[in-house]
TIRO-2110 file (N, C-alpha, C; in Angstrom, 1 decimal):
// TIRO-2110
2.9, -22.1, -7.8, N, 1, A
3.2, -20.8, -8.2, CA, 1, A
2.7, -19.8, -7.2, C, 1, A
3.5, -18.7, -7.0, N, 2, A
3.1, -17.7, -6.0, CA, 2, A
1.8, -17.0, -6.4, C, 2, A
1.1, -16.5, -5.4, N, 3, A
-0.2, -15.9, -5.6, CA, 3, A
0.1, -14.6, -6.4, C, 3, A
1.2, -13.9, -6.1, N, 4, A
1.4, -12.6, -6.8, CA, 4, A
1.7, -12.8, -8.2, C, 4, A
2.5, -13.9, -8.5, N, 5, A
2.8, -14.2, -9.9, CA, 5, A
1.5, -14.5, -10.7, C, 5, A
0.6, -15.3, -10.0, N, 6, A
-0.7, -15.6, -10.6, CA, 6, A
-1.5, -14.4, -10.9, C, 6, A
-1.5, -13.4, -10.0, N, 7, A
-2.2, -12.2, -10.2, CA, 7, A
-1.6, -11.4, -11.3, C, 7, A
-0.3, -11.4, -11.5, N, 8, A
0.3, -10.7, -12.6, CA, 8, A
-0.1, -11.3, -13.9, C, 8, A
-0.1, -12.6, -14.0, N, 9, A
-0.5, -13.3, -15.2, CA, 9, A
-2.0, -13.0, -15.6, C, 9, A
-2.8, -13.0, -14.6, N, 10, A
-4.2, -12.7, -14.8, CA, 10, A
-4.4, -11.3, -15.3, C, 10, A
-3.7, -10.4, -14.6, N, 11, A
-3.7, -8.9, -15.0, CA, 11, A
-3.2, -8.7, -16.4, C, 11, A
-2.2, -9.5, -16.8, N, 12, A
-1.6, -9.5, -18.2, CA, 12, A
-2.7, -9.7, -19.2, C, 12, A
-3.5, -10.8, -19.0, N, 13, A
-4.6, -11.1, -19.9, CA, 13, A
-5.6, -10.0, -19.9, C, 13, A
-6.0, -9.5, -18.7, N, 14, A
-7.0, -8.4, -18.7, CA, 14, A
-6.5, -7.2, -19.4, C, 14, A
-5.2, -6.9, -19.2, N, 15, A
-4.6, -5.7, -19.9, CA, 15, A
-4.6, -5.9, -21.4, C, 15, A
-4.3, -7.1, -21.8, N, 16, A
-4.3, -7.4, -23.3, CA, 16, A
-5.7, -7.2, -23.9, C, 16, A
-6.7, -7.7, -23.2, N, 17, A
-8.1, -7.6, -23.7, CA, 17, A
-8.5, -6.2, -23.7, C, 17, A
-8.1, -5.4, -22.7, N, 18, A
-8.5, -4.0, -22.6, CA, 18, A
-7.7, -3.1, -23.4, C, 18, A
-6.7, -3.6, -24.0, N, 19, A
-5.7, -2.8, -24.9, CA, 19, A
-5.1, -1.7, -24.1, C, 19, A
-4.8, -2.0, -22.8, N, 20, A
-4.1, -1.1, -21.9, CA, 20, A
-2.6, -1.2, -22.1, C, 20, A
-2.0, -0.4, -23.0, N, 21, A
-0.6, -0.6, -23.4, CA, 21, A
0.4, -0.4, -22.3, C, 21, A
0.1, 0.6, -21.4, N, 22, A
1.1, 0.8, -20.3, CA, 22, A
1.1, -0.4, -19.4, C, 22, A
0.0, -0.8, -18.9, N, 23, A
-0.1, -2.0, -18.0, CA, 23, A
0.5, -3.2, -18.7, C, 23, A
0.1, -3.4, -19.9, N, 24, A
0.6, -4.6, -20.7, CA, 24, A
2.1, -4.7, -20.7, C, 24, A
2.7, -3.6, -21.2, N, 25, A
4.2, -3.6, -21.3, CA, 25, A
4.9, -3.7, -19.9, C, 25, A
4.3, -3.1, -18.9, N, 26, A
4.9, -3.1, -17.6, CA, 26, A
4.8, -4.5, -17.0, C, 26, A
3.6, -5.1, -17.1, N, 27, A
3.4, -6.5, -16.5, CA, 27, A
4.3, -7.5, -17.3, C, 27, A
4.4, -7.3, -18.6, N, 28, A
5.3, -8.2, -19.4, CA, 28, A
6.7, -8.1, -18.9, C, 28, A
7.2, -6.9, -18.7, N, 29, A
8.5, -6.6, -18.2, CA, 29, A
8.7, -7.2, -16.8, C, 29, A
7.7, -7.1, -15.9, N, 30, A
7.8, -7.6, -14.6, CA, 30, A
7.9, -9.2, -14.6, C, 30, A
7.1, -9.8, -15.4, N, 31, A
7.1, -11.2, -15.6, CA, 31, A
8.4, -11.7, -16.1, C, 31, A
8.9, -11.0, -17.1, N, 32, A
10.3, -11.3, -17.6, CA, 32, A
11.3, -11.3, -16.6, C, 32, A
11.3, -10.2, -15.8, N, 33, A
12.3, -10.1, -14.7, CA, 33, A
12.2, -11.2, -13.7, C, 33, A
10.9, -11.6, -13.4, N, 34, A
10.7, -12.7, -12.4, CA, 34, A
11.2, -14.0, -13.0, C, 34, A
11.0, -14.2, -14.3, N, 35, A
11.5, -15.4, -15.0, CA, 35, A
13.0, -15.5, -15.0, C, 35, A
13.6, -14.3, -15.3, N, 36, A
15.1, -14.3, -15.2, CA, 36, A
15.6, -14.7, -13.9, C, 36, A
15.0, -14.2, -12.8, N, 37, A
15.4, -14.5, -11.5, CA, 37, A
15.2, -16.0, -11.2, C, 37, A
14.1, -16.5, -11.7, N, 38, A
13.8, -18.0, -11.4, CA, 38, A
14.9, -18.9, -12.1, C, 38, A
15.4, -18.5, -13.2, N, 39, A
16.4, -19.3, -13.9, CA, 39, A
17.8, -19.0, -13.5, C, 39, A
18.0, -17.9, -12.8, N, 40, A
19.4, -17.5, -12.4, CA, 40, A
19.9, -18.5, -11.3, C, 40, A
21.1, -18.8, -11.4, N, 41, A
21.7, -19.8, -10.4, CA, 41, A
21.9, -21.1, -11.1, C, 41, A
22.1, -22.1, -10.3, N, 42, A
22.4, -23.4, -10.8, CA, 42, A
21.2, -24.2, -11.2, C, 42, A
20.1, -24.0, -10.5, N, 43, A
18.9, -24.7, -10.7, CA, 43, A
17.7, -23.8, -10.9, C, 43, A
16.8, -24.2, -11.7, N, 44, A
15.5, -23.5, -11.9, CA, 44, A
14.7, -23.6, -10.6, C, 44, A
14.1, -22.5, -10.2, N, 45, A
13.3, -22.6, -9.0, CA, 45, A
12.1, -21.7, -9.1, C, 45, A
11.1, -21.9, -8.3, N, 46, A
9.9, -21.1, -8.2, CA, 46, A
10.1, -20.1, -7.1, C, 46, A
9.8, -18.8, -7.5, N, 47, A
10.0, -17.7, -6.5, CA, 47, A
8.8, -17.7, -5.6, C, 47, A
9.1, -17.4, -4.3, N, 48, A
8.0, -17.2, -3.3, CA, 48, A
7.4, -15.7, -3.5, C, 48, A
6.3, -15.4, -2.9, N, 49, A
5.8, -14.1, -3.0, CA, 49, A
6.8, -13.0, -2.5, C, 49, A
7.5, -13.3, -1.4, N, 50, A
8.5, -12.4, -0.9, CA, 50, A
9.6, -12.1, -1.9, C, 50, A
10.0, -13.1, -2.6, N, 51, A
11.0, -12.9, -3.6, CA, 51, A
10.5, -12.2, -4.8, C, 51, A
9.2, -12.4, -5.2, N, 52, A
8.6, -11.7, -6.3, CA, 52, A
8.5, -10.2, -5.9, C, 52, A
8.1, -9.9, -4.7, N, 53, A
8.1, -8.5, -4.2, CA, 53, A
9.4, -7.9, -4.3, C, 53, A
10.5, -8.6, -4.0, N, 54, A
11.8, -8.0, -4.1, CA, 54, A
12.2, -7.7, -5.6, C, 54, A
11.8, -8.6, -6.5, N, 55, A
12.0, -8.3, -7.9, CA, 55, A
11.2, -7.1, -8.4, C, 55, A
10.0, -7.0, -8.0, N, 56, A
9.1, -5.9, -8.4, CA, 56, A
9.6, -4.6, -7.8, C, 56, A
10.1, -4.6, -6.5, N, 57, A
10.7, -3.4, -5.9, CA, 57, A
11.9, -2.9, -6.7, C, 57, A
12.7, -3.9, -7.1, N, 58, A
13.9, -3.5, -7.8, CA, 58, A
13.6, -2.9, -9.2, C, 58, A
12.6, -3.5, -9.8, N, 59, A
12.1, -2.9, -11.1, CA, 59, A
11.5, -1.5, -10.9, C, 59, A
10.7, -1.3, -9.9, N, 60, A
10.1, 0.0, -9.6, CA, 60, A
11.2, 1.0, -9.4, C, 60, A
12.3, 0.6, -8.6, N, 61, A
13.4, 1.5, -8.4, CA, 61, A
14.1, 1.9, -9.7, C, 61, A
14.3, 0.9, -10.5, N, 62, A
14.9, 1.2, -11.9, CA, 62, A
14.1, 2.2, -12.6, C, 62, A
12.7, 2.1, -12.6, N, 63, A
11.9, 3.0, -13.3, CA, 63, A
12.0, 4.4, -12.7, C, 63, A
12.0, 4.5, -11.4, N, 64, A
12.1, 5.9, -10.7, CA, 64, A
13.5, 6.5, -11.1, C, 64, A
14.6, 5.7, -11.1, N, 65, A
15.9, 6.3, -11.4, CA, 65, A
15.9, 6.7, -12.9, C, 65, A
15.4, 5.9, -13.7, N, 66, A
15.3, 6.2, -15.2, CA, 66, A
14.5, 7.5, -15.4, C, 66, A
13.4, 7.6, -14.7, N, 67, A
12.6, 8.8, -14.9, CA, 67, A
13.4, 10.1, -14.5, C, 67, A
14.1, 10.0, -13.4, N, 68, A
14.9, 11.1, -12.9, CA, 68, A
16.0, 11.5, -13.9, C, 68, A
16.6, 10.4, -14.5, N, 69, A
17.6, 10.7, -15.5, CA, 69, A
17.1, 11.3, -16.8, C, 69, A
15.9, 10.8, -17.2, N, 70, A
15.3, 11.4, -18.4, CA, 70, A
14.8, 12.8, -18.1, C, 70, A
14.3, 13.1, -17.0, N, 71, A
13.8, 14.4, -16.6, CA, 71, A
15.0, 15.4, -16.6, C, 71, A
16.1, 14.9, -16.0, N, 72, A
17.4, 15.7, -16.0, CA, 72, A
17.9, 16.0, -17.3, C, 72, A
17.7, 15.1, -18.3, N, 73, A
18.2, 15.3, -19.7, CA, 73, A
17.1, 16.1, -20.5, C, 73, A
16.0, 16.5, -19.9, N, 74, A
15.0, 17.2, -20.7, CA, 74, A
14.1, 16.4, -21.6, C, 74, A
14.1, 15.1, -21.3, N, 75, A
13.3, 14.2, -22.1, CA, 75, A
12.0, 13.8, -21.3, C, 75, A
11.1, 14.7, -21.2, N, 76, A
9.9, 14.6, -20.4, CA, 76, A
9.0, 13.5, -20.8, C, 76, A
8.9, 13.2, -22.1, N, 77, A
8.0, 12.1, -22.6, CA, 77, A
8.5, 10.8, -22.0, C, 77, A
9.8, 10.5, -22.1, N, 78, A
10.3, 9.2, -21.6, CA, 78, A
10.2, 9.2, -20.1, C, 78, A
10.4, 10.3, -19.4, N, 79, A
10.3, 10.4, -17.9, CA, 79, A
8.9, 10.1, -17.5, C, 79, A
7.9, 10.6, -18.2, N, 80, A
6.5, 10.3, -17.9, CA, 80, A
6.2, 8.9, -18.1, C, 80, A
6.7, 8.2, -19.2, N, 81, A
6.5, 6.8, -19.4, CA, 81, A
7.0, 6.0, -18.3, C, 81, A
8.2, 6.3, -17.9, N, 82, A
8.9, 5.5, -16.8, CA, 82, A
8.1, 5.7, -15.5, C, 82, A
7.6, 6.9, -15.2, N, 83, A
6.8, 7.1, -14.0, CA, 83, A
5.4, 6.3, -14.0, C, 83, A
4.9, 6.2, -15.2, N, 84, A
3.6, 5.5, -15.4, CA, 84, A
3.9, 4.0, -15.1, C, 84, A
5.0, 3.5, -15.6, N, 85, A
5.3, 2.1, -15.4, CA, 85, A
5.6, 1.8, -13.9, C, 85, A
6.3, 2.8, -13.2, N, 86, A
6.5, 2.7, -11.8, CA, 86, A
5.2, 2.6, -11.0, C, 86, A
4.2, 3.4, -11.4, N, 87, A
3.0, 3.4, -10.7, CA, 87, A
2.2, 2.1, -10.9, C, 87, A
2.3, 1.5, -12.0, N, 88, A
1.7, 0.2, -12.3, CA, 88, A
2.4, -0.9, -11.3, C, 88, A
3.7, -0.8, -11.3, N, 89, A
4.4, -1.8, -10.4, CA, 89, A
4.1, -1.6, -8.9, C, 89, A
3.9, -0.4, -8.5, N, 90, A
3.7, -0.1, -7.1, CA, 90, A
2.3, -0.6, -6.7, C, 90, A
1.4, -0.8, -7.6, N, 91, A
0.1, -1.4, -7.2, CA, 91, A
0.3, -2.8, -6.7, C, 91, A
1.4, -3.5, -7.1, N, 92, A
1.6, -4.9, -6.7, CA, 92, A
2.5, -5.0, -5.4, C, 92, A
3.0, -3.9, -5.0, N, 93, A
3.9, -3.8, -3.8, CA, 93, A
3.1, -3.5, -2.6, C, 93, A
3.7, -4.0, -1.4, N, 94, A
3.0, -3.6, -0.1, CA, 94, A
3.1, -2.1, 0.1, C, 94, A
2.2, -1.6, 0.9, N, 95, A
2.2, -0.2, 1.2, CA, 95, A
3.5, 0.2, 1.9, C, 95, A
4.0, 1.4, 1.5, N, 96, A
5.2, 1.9, 2.1, CA, 96, A
5.0, 2.4, 3.5, C, 96, A
6.0, 2.3, 4.3, N, 97, A
5.9, 2.8, 5.7, CA, 97, A
6.0, 4.3, 5.7, C, 97, A
5.2, 4.9, 6.6, N, 98, A
5.3, 6.3, 6.8, CA, 98, A
6.6, 6.6, 7.6, C, 98, A
7.0, 7.9, 7.6, N, 99, A
8.2, 8.3, 8.4, CA, 99, A
8.0, 7.9, 9.9, C, 99, A
6.8, 8.1, 10.4, N, 100, A
6.6, 7.8, 11.8, CA, 100, A
6.7, 6.3, 12.1, C, 100, A
6.2, 5.5, 11.2, N, 101, A
6.2, 4.0, 11.4, CA, 101, A
7.7, 3.6, 11.3, C, 101, A
8.4, 4.1, 10.3, N, 102, A
9.8, 3.8, 10.1, CA, 102, A
10.6, 4.2, 11.4, C, 102, A
10.4, 5.4, 11.9, N, 103, A
11.1, 5.8, 13.1, CA, 103, A
10.8, 4.9, 14.3, C, 103, A
9.6, 4.5, 14.4, N, 104, A
9.2, 3.6, 15.5, CA, 104, A
10.0, 2.2, 15.4, C, 104, A
10.0, 1.7, 14.2, N, 105, A
10.8, 0.4, 14.0, CA, 105, A
12.3, 0.6, 14.3, C, 105, A
12.8, 1.7, 13.9, N, 106, A
14.2, 2.0, 14.1, CA, 106, A
14.5, 2.1, 15.6, C, 106, A
13.6, 2.8, 16.3, N, 107, A
13.7, 3.0, 17.8, CA, 107, A
13.7, 1.6, 18.5, C, 107, A
12.8, 0.8, 18.0, N, 108, A
12.7, -0.6, 18.6, CA, 108, A
14.0, -1.3, 18.4, C, 108, A
14.5, -1.3, 17.2, N, 109, A
15.8, -2.0, 16.9, CA, 109, A
16.9, -1.4, 17.7, C, 109, A
17.0, -0.1, 17.9, N, 110, A
18.0, 0.5, 18.7, CA, 110, A
17.9, 0.0, 20.2, C, 110, A
16.7, 0.0, 20.7, N, 111, A
16.4, -0.5, 22.1, CA, 111, A
16.8, -2.0, 22.2, C, 111, A
16.4, -2.8, 21.2, N, 112, A
16.7, -4.2, 21.2, CA, 112, A
18.2, -4.5, 21.1, C, 112, A
18.9, -3.8, 20.4, N, 113, A
20.4, -4.1, 20.3, CA, 113, A
21.2, -3.3, 21.3, C, 113, A
20.6, -2.3, 21.9, N, 114, A
21.4, -1.5, 22.9, CA, 114, A
22.4, -0.7, 22.2, C, 114, A
22.2, -0.4, 20.9, N, 115, A
23.2, 0.3, 20.1, CA, 115, A
23.3, 1.8, 20.5, C, 115, A
24.5, 2.3, 20.5, N, 116, A
24.7, 3.8, 20.7, CA, 116, A
25.8, 4.3, 19.8, C, 116, A
25.6, 5.4, 19.2, N, 117, A
26.6, 6.0, 18.3, CA, 117, A
26.6, 5.4, 16.9, C, 117, A
27.1, 6.2, 16.0, N, 118, A
27.1, 5.8, 14.5, CA, 118, A
27.8, 4.5, 14.2, C, 118, A
28.8, 4.1, 15.0, N, 119, A
29.5, 2.9, 14.7, CA, 119, A
28.6, 1.6, 14.9, C, 119, A
27.5, 1.7, 15.5, N, 120, A
26.6, 0.6, 15.7, CA, 120, A
25.5, 0.5, 14.6, C, 120, A
25.7, 1.2, 13.5, N, 121, A
24.7, 1.3, 12.5, CA, 121, A
24.4, -0.1, 11.9, C, 121, A
25.5, -0.9, 11.7, N, 122, A
25.4, -2.2, 11.1, CA, 122, A
24.5, -3.1, 11.9, C, 122, A
24.7, -3.1, 13.2, N, 123, A
23.9, -3.9, 14.2, CA, 123, A
22.4, -3.6, 14.0, C, 123, A
22.1, -2.3, 14.0, N, 124, A
20.7, -1.8, 14.0, CA, 124, A
20.1, -2.2, 12.6, C, 124, A
20.9, -2.0, 11.5, N, 125, A
20.4, -2.3, 10.2, CA, 125, A
20.0, -3.8, 10.1, C, 125, A
20.8, -4.7, 10.7, N, 126, A
20.5, -6.2, 10.7, CA, 126, A
19.2, -6.5, 11.3, C, 126, A
18.8, -5.7, 12.3, N, 127, A
17.6, -6.0, 13.0, CA, 127, A
16.4, -5.3, 12.3, C, 127, A
16.6, -4.1, 11.7, N, 128, A
15.5, -3.4, 11.1, CA, 128, A
15.1, -4.0, 9.7, C, 128, A
16.1, -4.3, 8.9, N, 129, A
15.8, -4.8, 7.5, CA, 129, A
14.8, -5.9, 7.4, C, 129, A
14.8, -6.9, 8.3, N, 130, A
13.8, -8.0, 8.1, CA, 130, A
12.4, -7.4, 8.5, C, 130, A
12.3, -6.5, 9.4, N, 131, A
11.1, -5.9, 9.9, CA, 131, A
10.5, -5.1, 8.8, C, 131, A
11.3, -4.4, 8.0, N, 132, A
10.9, -3.5, 7.0, CA, 132, A
10.4, -4.3, 5.7, C, 132, A
11.3, -5.2, 5.3, N, 133, A
11.0, -6.1, 4.2, CA, 133, A
10.2, -5.6, 3.1, C, 133, A
10.7, -4.7, 2.3, N, 134, A
10.1, -4.2, 1.1, CA, 134, A
9.1, -3.1, 1.3, C, 134, A
8.9, -2.7, 2.5, N, 135, A
8.0, -1.6, 2.8, CA, 135, A
8.6, -0.2, 2.9, C, 135, A
10.0, -0.2, 2.7, N, 136, A
10.7, 1.1, 2.7, CA, 136, A
12.0, 0.8, 2.0, C, 136, A
12.4, 1.8, 1.2, N, 137, A
13.7, 1.6, 0.4, CA, 137, A
14.9, 1.6, 1.4, C, 137, A
15.9, 0.9, 1.0, N, 138, A
17.1, 0.7, 1.8, CA, 138, A
17.8, 2.0, 2.2, C, 138, A
17.9, 2.9, 1.3, N, 139, A
18.5, 4.2, 1.5, CA, 139, A
17.7, 5.0, 2.6, C, 139, A
16.4, 4.9, 2.5, N, 140, A
15.6, 5.7, 3.4, CA, 140, A
15.7, 5.1, 4.9, C, 140, A
15.8, 3.7, 4.9, N, 141, A
16.0, 3.1, 6.2, CA, 141, A
17.4, 3.5, 6.8, C, 141, A
18.4, 3.4, 6.0, N, 142, A
19.7, 3.8, 6.4, CA, 142, A
19.8, 5.2, 6.9, C, 142, A
19.1, 6.1, 6.2, N, 143, A
19.1, 7.5, 6.7, CA, 143, A
18.4, 7.7, 8.0, C, 143, A
17.3, 6.9, 8.2, N, 144, A
16.6, 7.0, 9.5, CA, 144, A
17.4, 6.4, 10.6, C, 144, A
18.1, 5.3, 10.4, N, 145, A
19.0, 4.7, 11.4, CA, 145, A
20.1, 5.7, 11.8, C, 145, A
20.7, 6.3, 10.7, N, 146, A
21.9, 7.2, 10.9, CA, 146, A
21.4, 8.4, 11.7, C, 146, A
20.3, 9.0, 11.4, N, 147, A
19.7, 10.1, 12.1, CA, 147, A
19.5, 9.8, 13.6, C, 147, A
18.9, 8.6, 13.9, N, 148, A
18.6, 8.2, 15.2, CA, 148, A
19.8, 8.0, 16.0, C, 148, A
20.8, 7.4, 15.4, N, 149, A
22.1, 7.1, 16.2, CA, 149, A
22.9, 8.3, 16.4, C, 149, A
22.8, 9.3, 15.5, N, 150, A
23.6, 10.5, 15.6, CA, 150, A
22.9, 11.5, 16.6, C, 150, A
21.6, 11.4, 16.8, N, 151, A
20.8, 12.3, 17.6, CA, 151, A
20.8, 12.0, 19.0, C, 151, A
END
């Protein structure tokens, strides 16, 4: 079993004993999403830590988008609950890259591929994405690549 999944299960028990409702429901949801991913496909498999991070990143993104939708509809209570769940999930994710760190990775990838102009965005993204690996959202990476290639 992956170390991250073990940590989630241990934290689930701790949250249950502490009667921490927000952490409890968030960790249960995360473990359910991990289990769904494990049984998806033709054969049951055990997820690696990297795959668990991808699942948690996806769940955190869902919470952020739901919070924006609730806030836009004037439902502040639900928006607050979604943001609380997102913050619990982010505690299990790797630290996000700063704008300067992301720009440096993009510059390295551009130099590595010899890319020039916006039409080379796909080449650069293929090189940058493995280096970023869950430490920056895809849209943010794409925007940084686009800005560097246009500039």
